[in-house]
All heavy atoms as a GROMACS GRO file, in nm:
protein
  582
    1MET      N    1   8.454  15.139  27.347
    1MET     CA    2   8.518  15.083  27.463
    1MET      C    3   8.528  15.192  27.568
    1MET      O    4   8.570  15.303  27.540
    1MET     CB    5   8.655  15.030  27.423
    1MET     CG    6   8.730  14.972  27.535
    1MET     SD    7   8.882  14.901  27.466
    1MET     CE    8   8.928  14.804  27.603
    2LEU      N    9   8.493  15.156  27.689
    2LEU     CA   10   8.497  15.253  27.798
    2LEU      C   11   8.637  15.266  27.853
    2LEU      O   12   8.707  15.168  27.872
    2LEU     CB   13   8.401  15.209  27.908
    2LEU     CG   14   8.253  15.208  27.870
    2LEU    CD1   15   8.172  15.149  27.984
    2LEU    CD2   16   8.206  15.348  27.839
    3ARG      N   17   8.675  15.390  27.881
    3ARG     CA   18   8.806  15.413  27.940
    3ARG      C   19   8.788  15.445  28.087
    3ARG      O   20   8.698  15.519  28.123
    3ARG     CB   21   8.876  15.530  27.871
    3ARG     CG   22   8.918  15.496  27.731
    3ARG     CD   23   9.022  15.593  27.689
    3ARG     NE   24   9.112  15.522  27.599
    3ARG     CZ   25   9.224  15.572  27.557
    3ARG    NH1   26   9.262  15.688  27.596
    3ARG    NH2   27   9.299  15.503  27.476
    4ARG      N   28   8.877  15.391  28.165
    4ARG     CA   29   8.870  15.417  28.310
    4ARG      C   30   8.955  15.538  28.341
    4ARG      O   31   9.047  15.574  28.267
    4ARG     CB   32   8.918  15.297  28.387
    4ARG     CG   33   8.830  15.175  28.354
    4ARG     CD   34   8.878  15.059  28.431
    4ARG     NE   35   8.833  15.075  28.569
    4ARG     CZ   36   8.828  14.979  28.658
    4ARG    NH1   37   8.864  14.859  28.623
    4ARG    NH2   38   8.788  15.001  28.779
    5GLY      N   39   8.934  15.596  28.454
    5GLY     CA   40   9.008  15.714  28.493
    5GLY      C   41   9.150  15.685  28.538
    5GLY      O   42   9.239  15.769  28.527
    6GLU      N   43   9.177  15.565  28.586
    6GLU     CA   44   9.312  15.533  28.632
    6GLU      C   45   9.395  15.473  28.520
    6GLU      O   46   9.344  15.410  28.428
    6GLU     CB   47   9.305  15.438  28.752
    6GLU     CG   48   9.228  15.310  28.723
    6GLU     CD   49   9.204  15.231  28.850
    6GLU    OE1   50   9.193  15.291  28.957
    6GLU    OE2   51   9.199  15.108  28.838
    7LYS      N   52   9.527  15.493  28.527
    7LYS     CA   53   9.616  15.446  28.421
    7LYS      C   54   9.630  15.295  28.423
    7LYS      O   55   9.640  15.232  28.319
    7LYS     CB   56   9.753  15.510  28.437
    7LYS     CG   57   9.754  15.658  28.418
    7LYS     CD   58   9.893  15.713  28.438
    7LYS     CE   59   9.891  15.865  28.425
    7LYS     NZ   60  10.022  15.923  28.450
    8VAL      N   61   9.631  15.237  28.541
    8VAL     CA   62   9.646  15.093  28.556
    8VAL      C   63   9.510  15.038  28.597
    8VAL      O   64   9.447  15.091  28.686
    8VAL     CB   65   9.753  15.060  28.661
    8VAL    CG1   66   9.771  14.911  28.676
    8VAL    CG2   67   9.884  15.125  28.624
    9PRO      N   68   9.462  14.933  28.534
    9PRO     CA   69   9.329  14.885  28.566
    9PRO      C   70   9.312  14.837  28.710
    9PRO      O   71   9.205  14.841  28.764
    9PRO     CB   72   9.304  14.771  28.469
    9PRO     CG   73   9.429  14.749  28.395
    9PRO     CD   74   9.523  14.859  28.426
   10PHE      N   75   9.420  14.792  28.771
   10PHE     CA   76   9.412  14.743  28.908
   10PHE      C   77   9.500  14.828  28.998
   10PHE      O   78   9.617  14.850  28.968
   10PHE     CB   79   9.455  14.597  28.916
   10PHE     CG   80   9.369  14.507  28.830
   10PHE    CD1   81   9.418  14.460  28.710
   10PHE    CD2   82   9.243  14.472  28.870
   10PHE    CE1   83   9.341  14.379  28.630
   10PHE    CE2   84   9.164  14.389  28.792
   10PHE     CZ   85   9.213  14.343  28.671
   11ALA      N   86   9.446  14.871  29.107
   11ALA     CA   87   9.519  14.962  29.196
   11ALA      C   88   9.637  14.891  29.260
   11ALA      O   89   9.742  14.952  29.286
   11ALA     CB   90   9.425  15.017  29.302
   12PHE      N   91   9.626  14.761  29.290
   12PHE     CA   92   9.737  14.692  29.359
   12PHE      C   93   9.860  14.681  29.269
   12PHE      O   94   9.972  14.672  29.318
   12PHE     CB   95   9.694  14.556  29.411
   12PHE     CG   96   9.662  14.455  29.305
   12PHE    CD1   97   9.761  14.376  29.252
   12PHE    CD2   98   9.533  14.441  29.258
   12PHE    CE1   99   9.732  14.282  29.155
   12PHE    CE2  100   9.504  14.348  29.161
   12PHE     CZ  101   9.603  14.268  29.108
   13VAL      N  102   9.844  14.680  29.139
   13VAL     CA  103   9.958  14.674  29.049
   13VAL      C  104  10.036  14.806  29.056
   13VAL      O  105  10.159  14.808  29.061
   13VAL     CB  106   9.912  14.646  28.905
   13VAL    CG1  107  10.031  14.652  28.809
   13VAL    CG2  108   9.846  14.510  28.896
   14ALA      N  109   9.965  14.916  29.062
   14ALA     CA  110  10.031  15.046  29.072
   14ALA      C  111  10.100  15.060  29.206
   14ALA      O  112  10.209  15.118  29.217
   14ALA     CB  113   9.929  15.157  29.053
   15GLU      N  114  10.040  15.007  29.311
   15GLU     CA  115  10.102  15.016  29.444
   15GLU      C  116  10.224  14.925  29.454
   15GLU      O  117  10.317  14.953  29.526
   15GLU     CB  118  10.001  14.980  29.551
   15GLU     CG  119   9.893  15.085  29.569
   15GLU     CD  120   9.791  15.042  29.674
   15GLU    OE1  121   9.815  14.940  29.742
   15GLU    OE2  122   9.689  15.108  29.685
   16ALA      N  123  10.225  14.816  29.382
   16ALA     CA  124  10.336  14.721  29.387
   16ALA      C  125  10.465  14.783  29.332
   16ALA      O  126  10.574  14.745  29.374
   16ALA     CB  127  10.302  14.595  29.309
   17GLU      N  128  10.453  14.876  29.241
   17GLU     CA  129  10.572  14.940  29.186
   17GLU      C  130  10.639  15.031  29.287
   17GLU      O  131  10.758  15.056  29.282
   17GLU     CB  132  10.535  15.019  29.060
   17GLU     CG  133  10.491  14.931  28.946
   17GLU     CD  134  10.444  15.010  28.827
   17GLU    OE1  135  10.449  15.135  28.833
   17GLU    OE2  136  10.402  14.948  28.728
   18ARG      N  137  10.563  15.082  29.382
   18ARG     CA  138  10.617  15.173  29.483
   18ARG      C  139  10.656  15.101  29.612
   18ARG      O  140  10.710  15.162  29.702
   18ARG     CB  141  10.515  15.282  29.515
   18ARG     CG  142  10.483  15.372  29.400
   18ARG     CD  143  10.397  15.487  29.443
   18ARG     NE  144  10.279  15.445  29.517
   18ARG     CZ  145  10.154  15.445  29.469
   18ARG    NH1  146  10.134  15.483  29.345
   18ARG    NH2  147  10.053  15.407  29.544
   19PHE      N  148  10.628  14.973  29.622
   19PHE     CA  149  10.647  14.901  29.747
   19PHE      C  150  10.796  14.881  29.777
   19PHE      O  151  10.873  14.843  29.690
   19PHE     CB  152  10.578  14.765  29.741
   19PHE     CG  153  10.596  14.684  29.865
   19PHE    CD1  154  10.526  14.716  29.980
   19PHE    CD2  155  10.683  14.577  29.868
   19PHE    CE1  156  10.542  14.641  30.095
   19PHE    CE2  157  10.699  14.503  29.982
   19PHE     CZ  158  10.628  14.534  30.096
   20ARG      N  159  10.834  14.906  29.899
   20ARG     CA  160  10.971  14.881  29.944
   20ARG      C  161  10.965  14.797  30.071
   20ARG      O  162  10.889  14.828  30.161
   20ARG     CB  163  11.044  15.011  29.974
   20ARG     CG  164  11.060  15.097  29.853
   20ARG     CD  165  11.204  15.138  29.843
   20ARG     NE  166  11.219  15.229  29.730
   20ARG     CZ  167  11.302  15.205  29.632
   20ARG    NH1  168  11.376  15.100  29.634
   20ARG    NH2  169  11.312  15.290  29.534
   21SER      N  170  11.045  14.698  30.077
   21SER     CA  171  11.045  14.610  30.193
   21SER      C  172  11.127  14.673  30.305
   21SER      O  173  11.228  14.738  30.283
   21SER     CB  174  11.108  14.475  30.154
   21SER     OG  175  11.119  14.394  30.268
   22ASN      N  176  11.081  14.652  30.427
   22ASN     CA  177  11.156  14.702  30.542
   22ASN      C  178  11.233  14.588  30.610
   22ASN      O  179  11.286  14.604  30.718
   22ASN     CB  180  11.062  14.770  30.642
   22ASN     CG  181  10.956  14.675  30.693
   22ASN    OD1  182  10.948  14.560  30.649
   22ASN    ND2  183  10.875  14.722  30.787
   23VAL      N  184  11.239  14.473  30.545
   23VAL     CA  185  11.311  14.359  30.598
   23VAL      C  186  11.455  14.366  30.550
   23VAL      O  187  11.481  14.375  30.431
   23VAL     CB  188  11.246  14.227  30.554
   23VAL    CG1  189  11.323  14.107  30.607
   23VAL    CG2  190  11.102  14.221  30.598
   24THR      N  191  11.549  14.360  30.642
   24THR     CA  192  11.690  14.363  30.605
   24THR      C  193  11.750  14.227  30.629
   24THR      O  194  11.714  14.157  30.725
   24THR     CB  195  11.767  14.467  30.688
   24THR    OG1  196  11.752  14.435  30.825
   24THR    CG2  197  11.716  14.607  30.661
   25PRO      N  198  11.844  14.183  30.544
   25PRO     CA  199  11.905  14.052  30.565
   25PRO      C  200  11.995  14.057  30.689
   25PRO      O  201  12.044  14.164  30.727
   25PRO     CB  202  11.988  14.031  30.438
   25PRO     CG  203  12.010  14.166  30.383
   25PRO     CD  204  11.894  14.250  30.425
   26PRO      N  205  12.018  13.944  30.752
   26PRO     CA  206  12.105  13.944  30.869
   26PRO      C  207  12.249  13.976  30.830
   26PRO      O  208  12.290  13.946  30.718
   26PRO     CB  209  12.093  13.800  30.922
   26PRO     CG  210  12.047  13.720  30.806
   26PRO     CD  211  11.966  13.812  30.722
   27PRO      N  212  12.324  14.037  30.918
   27PRO     CA  213  12.463  14.071  30.881
   27PRO      C  214  12.547  13.946  30.866
   27PRO      O  215  12.527  13.847  30.936
   27PRO     CB  216  12.511  14.156  31.001
   27PRO     CG  217  12.421  14.118  31.113
   27PRO     CD  218  12.291  14.080  31.052
   28ARG      N  219  12.639  13.952  30.774
   28ARG     CA  220  12.728  13.837  30.751
   28ARG      C  221  12.832  13.832  30.864
   28ARG      O  222  12.882  13.935  30.908
   28ARG     CB  223  12.801  13.851  30.619
   28ARG     CG  224  12.713  13.838  30.499
   28ARG     CD  225  12.796  13.843  30.373
   28ARG     NE  226  12.711  13.824  30.256
   28ARG     CZ  227  12.755  13.831  30.133
   28ARG    NH1  228  12.882  13.858  30.111
   28ARG    NH2  229  12.675  13.812  30.031
   29PRO      N  230  12.866  13.711  30.905
   29PRO     CA  231  12.973  13.702  31.006
   29PRO      C  232  13.107  13.745  30.946
   29PRO      O  233  13.134  13.720  30.827
   29PRO     CB  234  12.973  13.555  31.045
   29PRO     CG  235  12.906  13.484  30.934
   29PRO     CD  236  12.812  13.582  30.871
   30GLU      N  237  13.189  13.806  31.027
   30GLU     CA  238  13.318  13.854  30.977
   30GLU      C  239  13.410  13.735  30.948
   30GLU      O  240  13.413  13.638  31.023
   30GLU     CB  241  13.383  13.947  31.079
   30GLU     CG  242  13.503  14.017  31.023
   30GLU     CD  243  13.544  14.136  31.105
   30GLU    OE1  244  13.462  14.192  31.175
   30GLU    OE2  245  13.664  14.172  31.096
   31ARG      N  246  13.483  13.744  30.838
   31ARG     CA  247  13.570  13.635  30.799
   31ARG      C  248  13.695  13.634  30.885
   31ARG      O  249  13.749  13.738  30.922
   31ARG     CB  250  13.608  13.651  30.652
   31ARG     CG  251  13.488  13.637  30.562
   31ARG     CD  252  13.516  13.669  30.419
   31ARG     NE  253  13.649  13.635  30.376
   31ARG     CZ  254  13.692  13.652  30.252
   31ARG    NH1  255  13.615  13.701  30.161
   31ARG    NH2  256  13.816  13.622  30.220
   32SER      N  257  13.744  13.515  30.913
   32SER     CA  258  13.864  13.501  30.994
   32SER      C  259  13.987  13.531  30.909
   32SER      O  260  13.980  13.541  30.785
   32SER     CB  261  13.873  13.359  31.052
   32SER     OG  262  13.895  13.267  30.947
   33PHE      N  263  14.101  13.541  30.977
   33PHE     CA  264  14.226  13.568  30.907
   33PHE      C  265  14.259  13.454  30.811
   33PHE      O  266  14.307  13.477  30.700
   33PHE     CB  267  14.340  13.587  31.006
   33PHE     CG  268  14.474  13.605  30.942
   33PHE    CD1  269  14.507  13.725  30.882
   33PHE    CD2  270  14.566  13.502  30.939
   33PHE    CE1  271  14.630  13.742  30.818
   33PHE    CE2  272  14.688  13.518  30.876
   33PHE     CZ  273  14.721  13.638  30.817
   34ALA      N  274  14.233  13.330  30.853
   34ALA     CA  275  14.263  13.214  30.769
   34ALA      C  276  14.179  13.217  30.640
   34ALA      O  277  14.228  13.182  30.531
   34ALA     CB  278  14.238  13.085  30.845
   35GLN      N  279  14.052  13.256  30.651
   35GLN     CA  280  13.968  13.265  30.532
   35GLN      C  281  14.015  13.375  30.437
   35GLN      O  282  14.017  13.356  30.315
   35GLN     CB  283  13.822  13.288  30.573
   35GLN     CG  284  13.758  13.168  30.638
   35GLN     CD  285  13.619  13.198  30.688
   35GLN    OE1  286  13.589  13.314  30.724
   35GLN    NE2  287  13.534  13.098  30.692
   36LYS      N  288  14.054  13.487  30.494
   36LYS     CA  289  14.105  13.596  30.410
   36LYS      C  290  14.236  13.555  30.342
   36LYS      O  291  14.257  13.583  30.224
   36LYS     CB  292  14.128  13.721  30.495
   36LYS     CG  293  14.000  13.786  30.544
   36LYS     CD  294  14.031  13.906  30.629
   36LYS     CE  295  13.905  13.968  30.688
   36LYS     NZ  296  13.935  14.079  30.778
   37ALA      N  297  14.324  13.490  30.418
   37ALA     CA  298  14.451  13.446  30.362
   37ALA      C  299  14.429  13.340  30.253
   37ALA      O  300  14.498  13.340  30.150
   37ALA     CB  301  14.541  13.391  30.472
   38GLY      N  302  14.334  13.250  30.275
   38GLY     CA  303  14.304  13.148  30.175
   38GLY      C  304  14.250  13.209  30.047
   38GLY      O  305  14.288  13.167  29.937
   39SER      N  306  14.164  13.309  30.058
   39SER     CA  307  14.113  13.377  29.939
   39SER      C  308  14.224  13.449  29.864
   39SER      O  309  14.230  13.446  29.741
   39SER     CB  310  14.005  13.476  29.979
   39SER     OG  311  13.894  13.411  30.034
   40ALA      N  312  14.312  13.514  29.937
   40ALA     CA  313  14.424  13.585  29.873
   40ALA      C  314  14.518  13.486  29.806
   40ALA      O  315  14.565  13.512  29.693
   40ALA     CB  316  14.499  13.667  29.977
   41LEU      N  317  14.543  13.372  29.870
   41LEU     CA  318  14.632  13.272  29.812
   41LEU      C  319  14.570  13.210  29.687
   41LEU      O  320  14.640  13.189  29.587
   41LEU     CB  321  14.663  13.164  29.913
   41LEU     CG  322  14.765  13.059  29.873
   41LEU    CD1  323  14.900  13.125  29.846
   41LEU    CD2  324  14.779  12.954  29.981
   42PHE      N  325  14.442  13.187  29.689
   42PHE     CA  326  14.374  13.134  29.571
   42PHE      C  327  14.380  13.234  29.456
   42PHE      O  328  14.409  13.196  29.342
   42PHE     CB  329  14.228  13.100  29.604
   42PHE     CG  330  14.151  13.048  29.487
   42PHE    CD1  331  14.171  12.919  29.443
   42PHE    CD2  332  14.060  13.128  29.422
   42PHE    CE1  333  14.101  12.869  29.335
   42PHE    CE2  334  13.990  13.080  29.311
   42PHE     CZ  335  14.010  12.950  29.268
   43GLY      N  336  14.354  13.360  29.483
   43GLY     CA  337  14.360  13.462  29.379
   43GLY      C  338  14.500  13.476  29.321
   43GLY      O  339  14.518  13.490  29.200
   44LEU      N  340  14.600  13.470  29.410
   44LEU     CA  341  14.738  13.478  29.364
   44LEU      C  342  14.775  13.358  29.277
   44LEU      O  343  14.846  13.372  29.178
   44LEU     CB  344  14.832  13.487  29.486
   44LEU     CG  345  14.978  13.510  29.458
   44LEU    CD1  346  14.997  13.646  29.391
   44LEU    CD2  347  15.058  13.504  29.586
   45THR      N  348  14.725  13.240  29.313
   45THR     CA  349  14.751  13.120  29.234
   45THR      C  350  14.690  13.131  29.094
   45THR      O  351  14.753  13.094  28.994
   45THR     CB  352  14.696  12.996  29.305
   45THR    OG1  353  14.753  12.989  29.435
   45THR    CG2  354  14.727  12.870  29.229
   46VAL      N  355  14.570  13.183  29.086
   46VAL     CA  356  14.504  13.200  28.956
   46VAL      C  357  14.579  13.300  28.870
   46VAL      O  358  14.605  13.276  28.751
   46VAL     CB  359  14.356  13.243  28.975
   46VAL    CG1  360  14.294  13.286  28.844
   46VAL    CG2  361  14.276  13.131  29.039
   47VAL      N  362  14.619  13.411  28.928
   47VAL     CA  363  14.692  13.513  28.852
   47VAL      C  364  14.828  13.460  28.808
   47VAL      O  365  14.871  13.482  28.694
   47VAL     CB  366  14.706  13.642  28.936
   47VAL    CG1  367  14.803  13.738  28.873
   47VAL    CG2  368  14.570  13.706  28.955
   48ALA      N  369  14.896  13.386  28.897
   48ALA     CA  370  15.026  13.330  28.859
   48ALA      C  371  15.012  13.226  28.749
   48ALA      O  372  15.096  13.218  28.659
   48ALA     CB  373  15.092  13.267  28.983
   49GLY      N  374  14.905  13.149  28.752
   49GLY     CA  375  14.882  13.051  28.645
   49GLY      C  376  14.858  13.118  28.512
   49GLY      O  377  14.908  13.072  28.408
   50LEU      N  378  14.780  13.224  28.513
   50LEU     CA  379  14.754  13.295  28.388
   50LEU      C  380  14.881  13.361  28.333
   50LEU      O  381  14.910  13.358  28.214
   50LEU     CB  382  14.645  13.400  28.409
   50LEU     CG  383  14.504  13.345  28.432
   50LEU    CD1  384  14.410  13.458  28.469
   50LEU    CD2  385  14.455  13.272  28.309
   51ALA      N  386  14.959  13.422  28.423
   51ALA     CA  387  15.084  13.485  28.380
   51ALA      C  388  15.183  13.381  28.329
   51ALA      O  389  15.251  13.403  28.228
   51ALA     CB  390  15.144  13.564  28.496
   52GLY      N  391  15.191  13.266  28.396
   52GLY     CA  392  15.283  13.161  28.351
   52GLY      C  393  15.244  13.104  28.216
   52GLY      O  394  15.330  13.079  28.132
   53SER      N  395  15.114  13.083  28.196
   53SER     CA  396  15.071  13.031  28.066
   53SER      C  397  15.097  13.133  27.955
   53SER      O  398  15.128  13.095  27.842
   53SER     CB  399  14.922  12.993  28.071
   53SER     OG  400  14.844  13.108  28.090
   54LEU      N  401  15.085  13.260  27.988
   54LEU     CA  402  15.113  13.362  27.888
   54LEU      C  403  15.263  13.364  27.855
   54LEU      O  404  15.301  13.373  27.737
   54LEU     CB  405  15.070  13.500  27.940
   54LEU     CG  406  15.089  13.618  27.847
   54LEU    CD1  407  14.999  13.603  27.724
   54LEU    CD2  408  15.060  13.748  27.916
   55LEU      N  409  15.346  13.353  27.957
   55LEU     CA  410  15.492  13.355  27.932
   55LEU      C  411  15.538  13.231  27.857
   55LEU      O  412  15.628  13.239  27.772
   55LEU     CB  413  15.567  13.367  28.066
   55LEU     CG  414  15.559  13.503  28.134
   55LEU    CD1  415  15.625  13.497  28.270
   55LEU    CD2  416  15.626  13.609  28.048
   56LEU      N  417  15.481  13.116  27.888
   56LEU     CA  418  15.524  12.994  27.822
   56LEU      C  419  15.459  12.977  27.684
   56LEU      O  420  15.516  12.912  27.597
   56LEU     CB  421  15.488  12.872  27.908
   56LEU     CG  422  15.565  12.861  28.040
   56LEU    CD1  423  15.514  12.744  28.121
   56LEU    CD2  424  15.714  12.847  28.015
   57GLY      N  425  15.343  13.035  27.664
   57GLY     CA  426  15.273  13.019  27.537
   57GLY      C  427  15.311  13.120  27.432
   57GLY      O  428  15.292  13.096  27.312
   58THR      N  429  15.366  13.234  27.472
   58THR     CA  430  15.399  13.339  27.375
   58THR      C  431  15.507  13.294  27.275
   58THR      O  432  15.491  13.320  27.155
   58THR     CB  433  15.444  13.466  27.450
   58THR    OG1  434  15.338  13.507  27.535
   58THR    CG2  435  15.474  13.578  27.353
   59PRO      N  436  15.614  13.227  27.316
   59PRO     CA  437  15.713  13.185  27.215
   59PRO      C  438  15.656  13.087  27.112
   59PRO      O  439  15.699  13.086  26.997
   59PRO     CB  440  15.822  13.117  27.298
   59PRO     CG  441  15.808  13.175  27.433
   59PRO     CD  442  15.663  13.202  27.452
   60ALA      N  443  15.561  13.006  27.151
   60ALA     CA  444  15.504  12.910  27.057
   60ALA      C  445  15.418  12.980  26.952
   60ALA      O  446  15.396  12.926  26.843
   60ALA     CB  447  15.420  12.808  27.132
   61LEU      N  448  15.370  13.098  26.981
   61LEU     CA  449  15.287  13.171  26.887
   61LEU      C  450  15.368  13.267  26.798
   61LEU      O  451  15.309  13.335  26.714
   61LEU     CB  452  15.179  13.251  26.963
   61LEU     CG  453  15.079  13.167  27.042
   61LEU    CD1  454  14.989  13.258  27.124
   61LEU    CD2  455  14.998  13.081  26.949
   62ASP      N  456  15.497  13.274  26.819
   62ASP     CA  457  15.581  13.365  26.743
   62ASP      C  458  15.594  13.316  26.598
   62ASP      O  459  15.642  13.206  26.574
   62ASP     CB  460  15.720  13.372  26.808
   62ASP     CG  461  15.807  13.477  26.745
   62ASP    OD1  462  15.752  13.569  26.680
   62ASP    OD2  463  15.930  13.470  26.762
   63PRO      N  464  15.551  13.394  26.499
   63PRO     CA  465  15.556  13.348  26.360
   63PRO      C  466  15.698  13.340  26.306
   63PRO      O  467  15.726  13.263  26.216
   63PRO     CB  468  15.474  13.450  26.282
   63PRO     CG  469  15.472  13.571  26.369
   63PRO     CD  470  15.487  13.524  26.510
   64GLY      N  471  15.792  13.415  26.359
   64GLY     CA  472  15.929  13.411  26.311
   64GLY      C  473  16.000  13.282  26.344
   64GLY      O  474  16.093  13.240  26.277
   65GLN      N  475  15.957  13.215  26.446
   65GLN     CA  476  16.020  13.090  26.487
   65GLN      C  477  15.977  12.976  26.395
   65GLN      O  478  16.049  12.876  26.383
   65GLN     CB  479  15.980  13.059  26.631
   65GLN     CG  480  16.058  12.947  26.694
   65GLN     CD  481  16.015  12.925  26.838
   65GLN    OE1  482  15.907  12.962  26.876
   65GLN    NE2  483  16.103  12.867  26.916
   66GLN      N  484  15.869  12.985  26.327
   66GLN     CA  485  15.817  12.879  26.241
   66GLN      C  486  15.891  12.872  26.107
   66GLN      O  487  15.883  12.772  26.038
   66GLN     CB  488  15.668  12.902  26.213
   66GLN     CG  489  15.582  12.901  26.337
   66GLN     CD  490  15.575  12.764  26.402
   66GLN    OE1  491  15.589  12.662  26.336
   66GLN    NE2  492  15.556  12.762  26.531
   67GLU      N  493  15.965  12.975  26.069
   67GLU     CA  494  16.032  12.978  25.939
   67GLU      C  495  16.144  12.877  25.928
   67GLU      O  496  16.170  12.823  25.822
   67GLU     CB  497  16.087  13.118  25.912
   67GLU     CG  498  15.977  13.222  25.896
   67GLU     CD  499  16.033  13.363  25.886
   67GLU    OE1  500  16.157  13.378  25.895
   67GLU    OE2  501  15.954  13.456  25.871
   68GLY      N  502  16.215  12.848  26.036
   68GLY     CA  503  16.330  12.759  26.031
   68GLY      C  504  16.292  12.612  26.020
   68GLY      O  505  16.374  12.529  25.986
   69ARG      N  506  16.172  12.576  26.044
   69ARG     CA  507  16.130  12.438  26.041
   69ARG      C  508  16.089  12.398  25.899
   69ARG      O  509  16.033  12.477  25.824
   69ARG     CB  510  16.014  12.415  26.137
   69ARG     CG  511  16.057  12.438  26.280
   69ARG     CD  512  15.946  12.402  26.373
   69ARG     NE  513  15.989  12.431  26.511
   69ARG     CZ  514  15.908  12.428  26.612
   69ARG    NH1  515  15.781  12.400  26.596
   69ARG    NH2  516  15.953  12.452  26.733
   70SER      N  517  16.115  12.272  25.864
   70SER     CA  518  16.081  12.226  25.729
   70SER      C  519  15.939  12.174  25.722
   70SER      O  520  15.890  12.142  25.613
   70SER     CB  521  16.179  12.117  25.687
   70SER     OG  522  16.168  12.006  25.775
   71GLY      N  523  15.874  12.157  25.834
   71GLY     CA  524  15.737  12.106  25.833
   71GLY      C  525  15.729  11.957  25.862
   71GLY      O  526  15.622  11.904  25.876
   72HIS      N  527  15.845  11.892  25.866
   72HIS     CA  528  15.848  11.749  25.896
   72HIS      C  529  15.896  11.730  26.039
   72HIS      O  530  15.985  11.799  26.086
   72HIS     CB  531  15.945  11.674  25.801
   72HIS     CG  532  15.906  11.688  25.659
   72HIS    ND1  533  15.794  11.625  25.607
   72HIS    CD2  534  15.961  11.758  25.556
   72HIS    CE1  535  15.785  11.654  25.478
   72HIS    NE2  536  15.886  11.735  25.445
   73PRO      N  537  15.840  11.634  26.109
   73PRO     CA  538  15.887  11.608  26.245
   73PRO      C  539  16.031  11.553  26.246
   73PRO      O  540  16.078  11.496  26.147
   73PRO     CB  541  15.790  11.503  26.300
   73PRO     CG  542  15.698  11.466  26.190
   73PRO     CD  543  15.726  11.552  26.074
   74ALA      N  544  16.099  11.575  26.355
   74ALA     CA  545  16.240  11.533  26.363
   74ALA      C  546  16.254  11.381  26.360
   74ALA      O  547  16.353  11.328  26.312
   74ALA     CB  548  16.302  11.589  26.492
   75ALA      N  549  16.155  11.308  26.406
   75ALA     CA  550  16.163  11.163  26.406
   75ALA      C  551  16.156  11.106  26.264
   75ALA      O  552  16.208  10.997  26.238
   75ALA     CB  553  16.049  11.106  26.488
   76ALA      N  554  16.098  11.178  26.171
   76ALA     CA  555  16.085  11.127  26.034
   76ALA      C  556  16.210  11.153  25.950
   76ALA      O  557  16.218  11.104  25.838
   76ALA     CB  558  15.964  11.192  25.967
   77GLU      N  559  16.309  11.226  26.001
   77GLU     CA  560  16.428  11.258  25.923
   77GLU      C  561  16.518  11.140  25.901
   77GLU      O  562  16.589  11.131  25.803
   77GLU     CB  563  16.505  11.370  25.991
   77GLU     CG  564  16.432  11.503  25.985
   77GLU     CD  565  16.509  11.612  26.056
   77GLU    OE1  566  16.624  11.592  26.097
   77GLU    OE2  567  16.451  11.722  26.071
   78GLY      N  568  16.518  11.042  25.992
   78GLY     CA  569  16.607  10.927  25.978
   78GLY      C  570  16.554  10.820  25.884
   78GLY      O  571  16.622  10.726  25.854
   79ARG      N  572  16.439  10.831  25.833
   79ARG     CA  573  16.381  10.727  25.748
   79ARG      C  574  16.419  10.743  25.603
   79ARG      O  575  16.437  10.831  25.538
   79ARG     CB  576  16.230  10.728  25.759
   79ARG     CG  577  16.188  10.679  25.894
   79ARG     CD  578  16.041  10.665  25.898
   79ARG     NE  579  16.004  10.594  26.021
   79ARG     CZ  580  15.884  10.559  26.050
   79ARG    NH1  581  15.785  10.585  25.971
   79ARG    NH2  582  15.859  10.496  26.160
   0.00000   0.00000   0.00000
């Protein structure tokens, strides 16, 4: 089998690895105060929801609280 002198059989493949575009994307328009405030309020709402679920869910996961229960629902005690 004949070997060629260049590492890549096609010259355009080797050139494609070095190619850099000179096209830049257009600048984004600056966000208004209302858009910034809305994003901050949304982020705050998400964080507050996660913190609230953690605070309300932690007591239910406490293993010490499960010891006092007999395993039967309270509605079944009167039967």
